[in-house]
Structures are given as C-alpha cells and as structure tokens.
N, C-alpha and C positions, 0 to 999 in steps of 0.2 A: 825252762828258764836255764840261763848259764851257770855255771857253776862257778862259786867264789872261794879262794883260799883263805884258810883261817889256819892261826898259829896259837898252841896253847902250852904253857907251861905244865909239866907233870912231875910231881914230886912222889917218892916211895919206890922207884924202880930200883933193883939192884943188880939186874944182870939183863942180858941179852933178849932171855925168853920172856922177860917182863914186856920189852916193845913189840917182841912177836904176838905176845897176848893180848895187847892192845890194838895193835894193828888188825888182828883177826876179829876182835870184838867190833872195831868199828867200821870194817868192812861189811858186816852185817847189818849196819843202819842203813835203813831207806835213804836214798839221796846221796850217800858217801861214793864219790867218783874214784877217789884214792885217798891212801893214808900213807904217812912216814913217820915212824916214832924213832928218834934216836935216844939211846941209852945217855951217851956223852953229854949232849946238850940238855938232855931233861925235856924235850919237847916233843910235840907232835904236830904234824902240819896235815889239815885235812881239807881235799877238794870236796866243797858242798853244795849240793843244790838245795838252795832256801826255801823253795816251793815244798820240799818234803820233811825237811829236820832244820834246827836252828843249831847255832853254836851251843846253847843250853843243852840240847840233847846229846851233843858229844862229850859235855863234862860229866853230864849223867852216866853215860855208860862207862865213863873212865872211873868215876867214882865208885860205880857198883863193883868195879874189879878191884876195888881196895886200894885206889890211888887218889893223890889228890891233884886237881888239875882246875886249871884258871886261863882265860883266855888272855891273849897277850897283844899288845896293839900293833 
C-alpha cells in the first residue's frame, strides 16, 4: 500500500533533542517510512503505510514519550 503523509501538532518540546527523540521513536513504528519533527514549528510530519499502522498509533507513540500530539488537517 502506498504511504500517505500526515502532520501532527506536538506540544511540550523544549529543545532539539526532543525532536530527535520523537523521530527516533516513530522510526521504530512499523509502517513509518519517514518522519520529520521540527521544534520551531511544533510539528511532526510522518509518511505512513496505513496498512501497518494508523495516525492514532503515531499520536500514542508521541504521547508515551511525554508530549501532547494531535493530527492536523
């Protein structure tokens, strides 16, 4: 199945290490083909294979790290 791109608002990041931590955790999620988190914008963009995981799974991973996340339209 082709990957689709999803963007999420991420709250609670304080430094560049926060964005790296989120990217590293998301890269371990099956179906994630790429991820880019930016501290300045407070967002993460994920290329996701929906046959393996959903945007809800992305939010769960981010929130397990202690941040708040929500999908953007």
